[in-house]
N, C-alpha and C positions, 0 to 999 in steps of 0.2 A: 821354282817352286821355294818357298820360304821353309826355314828352319822350324821345325815343331818341337816343342819342349814336352813330348809325352812321358818323358822319364819323371817329370814330377807330379804326374798322377797315377793312381793305383791302378791296378790291372782292371777292375771291373768298371772303373770311368773309363777307360782306354777301349775296354771291350764294347759298352755301350755307344760311345763316340763312334768306333768302327762300323757297327752295326747299323745305327741309325744315319751314318754319313751313305752306306751301301743303298738302303733303301729312301735315300732322300732325293731320288731321280725317278720321275714317272716311268721312264722307259724301263728302267730296272724292276720295278713294282710290278708292271706289266709283265716283262719277262719271267719273274718268279710266279705270277698267278698263272701265266701260260704252262710253264713246266709243271706246276702243281696239278693242273687238270689234263695234261699230255705227256705223261711220263714217258721218258726216252725220245725227247724231241732233239732235233739236230739243229744247227745254226740255220739251215735251209728253211726249216718249218717255222721257226722265230721270224725270220726277214718276211714270209709271206704272210704270216699271221698279225704281226706288229706294224709292219709297213715301212721298216729304217733299213737303211742299207746296211749289207754283210759286214763292212768293217767296223760300222757302229755298233751293231749287234755284238759282234766278237769284243769289242772293247767293253762292253757293259758286262759281258759275260766274264770276263777276265775280273773286273771289279767285284762281281758277286763272288767268282771262285776264292778270291783273296780271305773271305769270310769264312770259308769252309761250308756255305750253305747248298752246294753243289756238289753231286757225285757225277763223275765222268765215266763214260764206258765207252771203248774202242769198238767200232764194228765196221771191219773193212778199212776203207779211208775217212770214216767219218767218226765225229765226236758226238755222243748223245747223252744228254743231261737229265737228271733227275733230281728231286730235292732231298737232301740229307736230313732226314726228319730227326735224328738225334741231334745235330747243332740247331735246326729249327726249333726243338723244344728248349734248347741250352739259350738261346736268343730271346725267344719268348718270355722264359722265367726272368731273365736277366732285365728284360725292359719292364716286365710286370712288377717286379721286386723294387725297382728304381722309382716307377709311380706310386706304389703303393706306401713306401718308406718317406717319399717326399710329401703326400697326401698327411700321413699320420704326424709328420715334422710340422707342417702347417697347421693342422688341427691343434697340437701342443702348443704352438706359438700363439694362435688367437685365445687357447683356454688361459694361458698365462697372462694375457693381456686383460684380461676381464677381472 
């Protein structure tokens, strides 16, 4: 793995990059969608529903968990996952604000050129 220079970017820029990197893989998007529709899903449910191998699903779950988007509940020997809605709302606001501010900046740039 290469050295990153995350320290030169602000917290918001790093948060946006981390979240978009996490949802930048179709398997992770599929996992999030499945869990949002089937609360308290375990890895076995995801393997059956998505069709990827268990180790692959586990690796993707670990990447999603890094962002805090998933809650885990232990029942017996199994881990069950649900969406952390507070984190989901935080990520949604962060991404939305980024695009709104970018669009406003673009509009201001176009206006100043006229």
